[in-house]
N, C-alpha and C positions, 0 to 999 in steps of 0.2 A: 703254812696254807699253800694250796695250789693256786698259782696266778696263771692267767691265760697266756702270759708271755713265756712261760716255762717251755713250751713246745711250739713255737712259730711255724714250723714245718707242717705240723699236722693241722693247725688252725688255718694256714693258708690253703691246704688241699680242701678242707671243709668249706671255707668261704668261697673257693672257686668253683665248688661242685654244687652250691646251693642257691636257691632263688632268694632266700631271705637271710640277711646276716643276723638279724634278730632271733630267728629260729635256731641258727647255729649256736649263738651265744647262749640261748635258753637252755638247749640240749646239753651243752658242755657244763654249765653250772649245775644242772640237775645230776648229771653223770658223775660229777665229782663231789655231789652232796655239799655244796658250798653253803654256808649259812647266809641268810639275808634275802632269800627268795620270798615268795614263790613265782614272781615273774620279773623278767627284765623291764625296766622303766627308762623313760627318756627325761633327763633333767635338761629341760629347754633353757638355752642361754639367749639374752637378747641379741637381735640382729637387725641392722638397718642396712645390710648389704643390697646392692642393686647389681642384677645380672648383667655381666659384660657380653660382648658379642660372642665369645667363645661358648659361653654357657647356653646362651640363646640358640646358637648354631647347633650344639649338641642335643638339645631338646627339640630342635625343629620348632621353635616358637615363632609364630607369625609376627609381623609388625604390629606393635601395640598390645600383644597378649601379655597379660600380667603373669609374672612368675614369682613363686614365693620361696623364701629361704628359711629353713629350719635348722638352727645349730643345736646340737644336743651332745650330751655325755650319756651314754647307755650304761645304766647301772644295775648292779645285782645287790641290793641293800645298799651298804657304803662302799662296795668294791667298784671302782670304775672300770668297765670293760673296753669302752672305745670312746673315741671322739668323732663326731660326724658333721658334716655340712651336707644338707639335703636341699637341692633345688628342685622344685617340682611345679607341675602345671595344675593348678588348683581346679580349673574348669573341667578337668577330667576326672575329678573326684565328686562323689555325691556331697550334698550339702551336709549330711551328718558326718561324713569323713572330714570335711573341712572344719566343722564345729569341733570334732574330738582333737584334731591336731592343734586347734588354737586353745582349747580349753582343758585338756588333760595331759597326762605324762605317759600316754601310750606311744610306743615307737611308730613311725611312719609304716614300717613293714607289716605291723599288726593292723593298723587301721586300714591300709590299703589292700590286704591280702584278698578280700572278696573280689577284687578286679582280676585276679589271676595273672598278675605280672610275672615275668620272668627276669632274672638278674642277668644281664649281659656284661661280662667282665671286659674292661677296657685296660686295666693295669693292676698288678698286684706285685709289690716289690718289698723285699726286705731291705730295710735302712739300718745301716750300722754307722752311727754318728760317734764322734770322739766325746767321751765324758757323759754318754747317755746309754742306756740299755737298748739293744736292738729292738725295732718295732716293724710292724707291717704297715704299709700305705696302700690303701686300695681305692680304686675308681671304677664305678660301674654304672651303667644305664639301666634303669628298670623300664622294661617295654610292656605294654599291654598285649593281649593275645592278638590285636589287630596289627601288631608291629610298630605302634606309635609310642615314641619315648613318653614317659610318665614322669620320671625323676632322674636326676643325676646326683649320685651319692659320691662323697669322697670320705674316707674312714681312715682312722689310724688306730691300730691296736697294739698294746694296750693304750688306754686312753689318758694315762697320767702324764 
């Protein structure tokens, strides 16, 4: 079976060129006819993380502004595609978007897509560690059309 890690160079190019990692993963799963669809889902993992000053600075959060953290494994059926930590500014989302993120398995990129964000790559690197298969580590800022940071995402592909 095709795994997304089989061609990390093309996955990297696709991710670096796209505004939505979820859309890239969706398209790749469909193109390779992987069983388990029809859509990429987010398996939300518990998190009680508190944003540090680096995260707050990257998101240009004002003092006292609440930031939310959503840790997920993006999956296609039982296949884990990626792991992600997503820090975001909930007040920049609609009430319905906040509800969907809290109550559903929809990925952040799908929920927030109507805001017209763009993905600004901060880092994409191939990691080759001893005793483990190579993987991609990505960090990006999602910005709304007015140039304001909406979210900071940190992703690992593949996610196992």
